[in-house]
C-alpha positions, 0 to 999 in steps of 0.5 A: 263191641265191648266186653268181648269175653263172655264171662265178663258179661255178668248181667244180661237184662231182658226188656220189651222191644216196644216200650220207651220207658223200659228202654230208658230204665234199661239204659240206666241199669248198668247191666253188661248186656241189654236184650231187646226181646221181640218174643214174650216181652213184646205182644205180637201187635207191637212187634212191627213197632219194635222192629222199626225202632231197633236201629235207633235203640241199638245205636243208643245202647251201643253209644252208652257202652252196652253189648246189645242182644235181640231175642227173636222169635222162632225161625218158623214163626216171626223169626226171619223178620225179627232177624232182618231187623236185628241184623240191620240194626247192628245187634251184637248177639241174636238170642233164640228162645226154646233152643233145643237142637243143633239143627236150630243153631245151624239154621240160625247160623246160616241165616245170619251168615247170609245177612252178614254178607248182604249187609257188609258185616264182618263174617262171624261177628254176630253171636248166637245165644241159645235160650234153653228153657225146656228139658231137652234144651238143658240136657242137650246143651253140648249138642246145641253148642256144637251146632255153630261156632257163634255160640259162646254162651247159653242162657237158662230159662225159668218160667217156660222151663218150670212149665215144661217140667210140670213143676210148681213155681216158688220163690226159693227156686228149688224146683229148678235146682237140678236144672241149674246144676245140670246146665252149668255142667253141660255148658262147662263141658261144651266150653261155653259160658253158662248164664244163670236164669233170671230171678223173675220175682221183683225182690232185689234181696231174693235176686242177690241170694240167687246170684250168690248161690249160682256163683257158688255153683260156678256161674259167673253170669246171670240174666235179669228181667228187672232193671233194678236188679242189675247193679246188685247182681254185678256186685255179687258177680265181681270179686270183693275186696275181701275175696281179692285179699284172701286170694292174694294171701293164698297165692303168696303163701303157696308160691313161698312154700313151693320156693322152699321146696314144700308141696303145699301151704297152710292158710287159715287152717286150710292146706292149700294145694295146686287146685286151690292155688289155681282158683285163687289165681283165677279170682285175681285174674278175673278181678283184674279183667273186671277192673276190680283190683284194689 
């Protein structure tokens, strides 16, 4: 599976499970992870068709170099049938909607383990992605993450979360601001990668503004529902040439100061101490891992 490190999966693109035109657009998007959604994006009458098409779709997306996820329905609904299809097709990640409890993770982990054994899939290969789109899901991320070692990341919802909060939905996303910040903190505390909520509005510029804000908070990954957003989101979530240059300046200045026996270095009016130095090193390492070094 490409991009095995969750933080390098900058963009997670949702799309319908039974729409060939959408599948083509997703394959051209450049997103890091493609999600065939058997839940909200696929009307119930077409779910059988979507399941039948998963083997060819997953193979095609794998051959194009994508990490492939399938969002199933709840395990007390169509989830087990969806899971059978996703596992047989070779999905890398199984996404669970309305994730809210550790018990859900344990149940899904057990179901995946059983299917991995039956299908000859290496144990533990399949990841679980909790989609946290309720108030309970956001505040209990640490418990959710502890429910299964397959959970390496979690994704923040938008529309269902806004509805659960009884919030008025607006393009500026103010109603979700606290949830976005809280979710990040909970995920970092749980040592899993937080994936920011998708921009459900079609405006690419708005999606870019959301991504820039999310990155400032500490997000390294973002979800999307519009294929045309993916390339711009990837750009935002990849260190730029200017950022890389500035990080190198900080690293060089700090290391030179330390070699002289000084505790810190002055760079562009900022006293660089250990935390700032470490952050600059982190930017350079991320750029290297993403192949963005210049």
